[in-house]
C-alpha positions in Angstrom: 0.0 0.0 0.0 1.5 3.3 -1.1 0.0 6.4 0.6 -1.2 6.9 4.2 -4.0 9.4 3.8 -7.7 8.5 4.1 -7.6 6.6 0.8 -4.6 4.4 1.8 -5.6 3.9 5.4 -9.2 2.9 4.6 -8.5 0.4 1.8 -5.5 -1.0 3.8 -7.8 -1.7 6.7 -10.3 -3.5 4.4 -7.5 -5.5 2.7 -6.0 -6.5 6.0 -9.0 -8.8 6.6 -7.8 -10.9 3.6 -4.0 -10.2 3.1 -0.9 -9.2 4.9 -0.6 -5.4 4.3 2.4 -3.1 4.6 1.6 0.6 4.2 4.3 3.0 3.0 4.0 6.7 3.7 6.6 9.1 2.3 6.1 11.7 5.1 7.1 11.4 8.7 3.4 11.3 9.7 0.2 10.0 8.1 -2.5 12.3 6.7 -0.1 15.2 6.3 -1.5 16.6 3.0 -5.1 16.4 1.7 -6.8 14.4 4.4 -5.7 16.7 7.2 -7.1 19.7 5.3 -10.5 18.5 4.5 -13.7 20.5 4.9 -14.9 17.5 6.9 -18.4 16.9 5.5 -20.6 14.0 4.3 -22.9 15.4 1.7 -25.5 13.2 0.0 -26.0 14.4 -3.5 -22.4 15.5 -3.9 -20.3 14.8 -7.0 -20.6 12.4 -10.0 -23.2 9.7 -10.1 -20.7 7.1 -9.0 -19.5 9.2 -6.1 -23.1 9.9 -5.1 -23.8 6.2 -4.9 -20.7 5.6 -2.8 -21.5 8.5 -0.5 -25.0 7.2 0.1 -23.7 3.7 0.7 -21.2 5.1 3.2 -23.9 6.6 5.4 -24.7 3.4 7.4 -21.2 2.2 7.0 -19.8 5.1 9.1 -21.9 3.9 12.1 -21.0 0.3 11.5 -17.3 1.2 11.4 -17.5 3.2 14.6 -19.0 0.1 16.4 -16.6 -2.3 14.8 -13.5 -0.1 15.6 -14.7 1.0 19.1 -14.7 4.6 18.1 -17.0 7.6 18.9 -19.5 8.3 16.1 -17.8 9.8 13.1 -20.8 11.9 11.9 -22.6 14.8 13.5 -25.8 15.7 11.6 -25.8 19.0 9.7 -28.0 19.6 6.6 -26.5 20.9 3.4 -28.2 23.8 1.6 -27.5 24.7 -2.1 -28.6 28.3 -2.7 -29.1 30.2 -5.9 -28.8 34.0 -6.1 -29.0 34.8 -9.8 -30.0 33.3 -13.2 -26.9 31.2 -13.5 -27.4 29.8 -10.0 -31.0 28.9 -10.7 -30.1 27.1 -13.9 -27.4 25.2 -12.1 -29.8 24.3 -9.3 -32.4 23.1 -11.8 -29.9 21.0 -13.6 -28.7 19.4 -10.3 -32.2 18.5 -9.3 -33.0 17.0 -12.7 -29.8 14.9 -12.7 -30.5 13.5 -9.2 -34.3 13.0 -9.5 -35.2 9.6 -8.1 -31.9 9.0 -6.3 -32.2 7.9 -2.7 -30.7 11.0 -1.2 -31.8 13.5 -3.8 -32.0 17.0 -2.4 -35.4 18.6 -1.8 -36.2 21.7 -3.9 -37.0 24.9 -2.0 -38.5 28.2 -3.0 -37.0 31.6 -2.1 -38.8 31.9 1.3 -38.0 28.3 2.3 -34.4 28.8 1.4 -34.2 31.9 3.6 -35.9 30.0 6.5 -33.4 27.2 6.1 -30.5 29.6 6.5 -31.7 33.0 8.0 -28.4 34.8 7.4 -28.7 34.6 3.6 -29.5 37.8 1.7 -32.3 37.4 -0.9 -31.8 33.9 -2.2 -33.9 33.1 -5.2 -34.2 29.3 -4.7 -32.5 26.4 -3.0 -32.3 22.7 -2.4 -31.6 20.9 0.9 -30.1 17.6 1.8 -31.2 17.3 5.4 -29.3 14.1 6.1 -25.8 15.5 5.7 -23.2 15.6 8.4 -19.9 16.9 9.6 -17.2 14.2 9.7 -14.6 13.7 12.4 -11.9 13.2 9.7 -8.9 12.6 11.9 -11.0 10.3 14.2 -12.0 8.3 11.2 -8.5 8.1 9.8 -7.0 7.1 13.2 -9.7 4.4 13.6 -8.8 2.9 10.2 -5.1 3.0 11.3 -5.9 1.2 14.6 -8.0 -1.3 12.8 -5.3 -2.0 10.3 -2.8 -2.6 13.1 -5.2 -4.9 14.9 -5.5 -7.0 11.8 -1.7 -7.3 11.7 -1.0 -4.6 9.1 2.3 -2.7 9.3 2.8 1.1 8.8 6.2 2.6 7.8 6.6 6.3 7.6 9.5 8.2 6.0 9.3 5.5 3.4 9.2 7.4 0.1 9.0 5.0 -2.9 12.0 5.2 -5.3 11.3 2.4 -7.6 8.5 -0.1 -8.5 9.3 -3.0 -10.9 7.7 -6.3 -11.9 9.6 -9.4 -10.9 8.0 -12.4 -12.5 4.4 -12.4 -11.1 5.4 -10.2 -8.2 6.2 -6.5 -7.7 9.3 -5.2 -6.0 9.1 -1.8 -4.3 12.2 0.0 -3.2 12.2 3.1 -0.9 14.7 5.9 -0.9 16.0 4.5 2.4 17.0 1.3 0.6 14.3 -1.0 1.9 12.9 -3.5 -0.6 9.6 -5.3 -0.4 8.1 -7.9 -2.7 4.4 -8.6 -3.1 1.9 -9.9 -5.6 -0.1 -6.7 -5.3 0.7 -3.0 -5.1 -2.0 -0.5 -4.4 -1.3 3.1 -5.5 -3.2 5.3 -3.1 -0.8 8.2 -3.3 -3.3 10.9 -4.0 -1.9 13.8 -6.0 1.3 11.7 -6.5 -0.6 8.6 -7.8 0.5 9.2 -11.5 4.1 9.8 -10.3 4.1 6.4 -8.5 2.6 4.8 -11.6 5.4 6.3 -13.7 8.0 4.7 -11.4 6.3 1.3 -12.1 6.2 1.9 -15.9 2.4 2.0 -15.8 0.6 4.5 -18.0 -0.7 7.6 -16.1 -4.4 8.2 -15.5 -4.2 11.9 -16.3 -4.8 12.9 -12.8 -5.0 16.7 -12.1 -4.5 18.1 -8.6 -6.3 21.4 -7.9 -5.7 23.8 -5.0 -8.6 24.5 -2.8 -8.5 27.3 -0.2 -10.3 27.3 3.2 -10.4 30.0 5.9 -11.9 30.5 9.3 -13.4 34.0 9.9 -14.7 35.5 13.2 -18.4 36.4 13.0 -19.1 39.8 14.8 -22.6 38.7 15.9 -22.7 34.9 16.4 -25.4 33.1 14.2 -26.1 30.0 16.2 -26.3 26.7 14.3 -26.4 26.9 10.5 -26.5 24.3 7.7 -23.6 24.0 5.4 -24.4 26.4 2.5 -23.0 25.9 -1.0 -23.6 28.4 -3.8 -25.3 26.5 -6.6 -22.6 27.2 -9.2 -19.9 26.4 -6.6 -18.6 30.0 -6.2 -18.4 29.6 -2.4 -19.4 27.5 0.5 -19.5 28.1 4.3 -20.5 26.5 7.6 -20.1 27.5 11.2 -17.3 25.9 13.1 -18.8 26.1 16.7 -22.2 25.7 18.1 -22.6 29.4 18.9 -21.7 30.4 15.3 -18.9 32.7 16.4 -16.5 31.3 13.8 -17.3 30.5 10.1 -15.4 28.1 7.9 -15.6 29.4 4.3 -14.1 28.8 0.9 -14.2 30.5 -2.5 -14.4 26.9 -3.9 -11.4 27.6 -6.0 -9.9 25.1 -8.4 -6.4 26.1 -9.4 -4.4 23.5 -11.3 -1.4 22.6 -9.3 1.5 20.2 -9.2 1.7 17.5 -6.4 3.1 19.2 -3.4 2.3 21.2 -0.2 0.1 24.1 -1.3 -0.2 27.4 0.6 -3.2 29.7 0.5 -3.0 32.7 -1.8 -4.1 36.0 -0.2 -6.3 36.8 -3.2 -8.2 33.5 -2.9 -8.8 34.1 0.8 -10.0 37.6 0.2 -12.3 36.3 -2.6 -13.9 33.8 -0.3 -14.5 36.3 2.4 -16.0 38.8 -0.1 -18.3 36.3 -1.7 -19.7 35.0 1.6 -20.1 38.5 3.0 -22.0 39.5 -0.1 -24.3 36.6 0.3 -24.9 36.9 4.0 -24.1 40.4 5.3 -22.6 38.9 8.5 -20.0 41.7 8.8 -17.0 39.4 8.0 -13.8 41.6 7.9 -10.9 39.3 8.6 -9.8 35.7 8.9 -8.3 33.9 11.9 -6.5 31.3 9.8 -6.4 29.9 6.3 -5.0 26.9 4.6 -5.0 25.1 1.2 -5.2 21.5 0.1 -5.1 19.5 -3.1 -8.2 17.8 -4.6 -7.1 15.4 -7.3 -9.4 14.4 -10.1 -9.3 11.9 -12.9 -10.8 12.7 -16.2 -14.5 12.3 -15.7 -14.1 13.2 -12.0 -15.0 9.7 -10.8 -12.8 7.4 -8.7 -10.4 5.0 -10.3 -9.9 1.6 -8.8 -8.1 -1.5 -10.1 -5.3 -2.7 -12.4 -4.8 -2.3 -16.1 -5.0 -5.7 -17.8 -1.4 -5.3 -19.2 -0.1 -4.5 -15.7 -1.7 -7.1 -13.4 -1.1 -6.6 -9.6 -0.6 -2.8 -9.8 -3.8 -1.3 -8.6 -4.9 2.3 -8.7 -6.9 3.6 -5.8 -7.1 7.2 -7.0 -9.1 10.2 -8.2 -11.1 10.7 -5.0 -11.2 14.5 -5.7 -13.2 16.3 -3.0 -15.1 13.2 -1.9 -12.4 11.0 -0.5 -13.5 11.3 3.1 -17.2 11.2 2.6 -17.1 8.1 0.4 -14.3 6.3 2.2 -16.2 3.5 4.0 -17.9 2.3 0.8 -15.1 3.1 -1.6 -12.6 1.2 0.5 -14.8 -1.9 0.6 -15.3 -1.7 -3.1 -11.5 -1.3 -3.6 -10.7 -4.3 -1.4 -13.2 -6.5 -3.4 -11.6 -5.4 -6.7 -8.0 -6.0 -5.5 -8.8 -9.4 -4.0 -11.2 -10.5 -6.7 -14.0 -11.1 -4.3 -17.7 -10.1 -4.7 -18.6 -6.4 -4.2 -20.7 -6.0 -1.0 -24.4 -6.0 -1.8 -25.0 -2.5 -0.3 -22.5 -0.9 -2.8 -24.3 -0.2 -6.1 -21.1 0.3 -8.1 -19.5 -2.3 -10.3 -15.8 -2.8 -10.9 -16.2 -1.8 -14.5 -17.6 1.7 -13.5 -14.3 2.6 -11.8 -11.7 0.6 -13.9 -8.7 2.4 -15.3 -9.8 1.5 -18.8 -12.9 3.7 -18.3 -10.7 6.6 -17.5 -8.4 6.0 -20.5 -11.4 5.9 -22.8 -12.5 9.4 -21.6 -9.0 10.9 -21.4 
């Protein structure tokens, strides 16, 4: 297993029920990059059709995992409200509702007055849609529970283990780290996030065409605390926000930026922080003037914006587990179980309505 973020930790935990697993993490600690910078939400109705199915399937799995791993609940209920403020927003909202009509967790359409009641701090919304079953996610609690579960199942974790080479040796794969350690296994799982194509290149496996994008998040003090609010997403994804404390004295916000980036450790740009603050202030009139802190993370997408899981036929045993984009945390329970079934060749669990063919690398290649 290459990569120790939520992707690597979750599928490693699932695989450890069937195989001996060694997880290699390049950094000195796990979850250093994208996982530790998540907006920490579970949003039914978010993302592509495949991700929406995985997010819905993950709902009951979060609770089952907490019981199984002896952890506190990972989810805290918070509805998600999509709000439209102009013609473009209304068109985007209508398109979203049409696309998701009939799905189990499809958002409920709201008129202007209903949207305002759902989030009283909004200024003159024209329309909205709400997913009342959404939740905040204890991201680090979830990640640490997967790590504990992996170790209980006999899995090993090695940090400061940056991969330097991956090569086929007969029917096996040999992985060498920059520290000189060599491991040989029948299966390698590339869960390296923004670096997944880099790792594939080391193995001589064609890249997926993954693209990391920088996303900026800031925490802003609210002059007059709001009390509890739903998470609010502008319908065309120009911004989102949610309160960070029960009193509503601090607001997490983002301009929902997508700036193409190289794999690395991104830093927030002052312009993006200011843009997020300006957009949320314009939509709410909360009196936001400054930010307490800000950070940036990478969201890595494959062409088509769905997850990619499995091996190319010409490179058996080298499995991608990549392209989680902005849905890696919220889909992790179901996506990890799907990934483990694909790697081990066992049946996909009945509660996961996604087939291996829908996430196969060949599907990405066809669309790239």
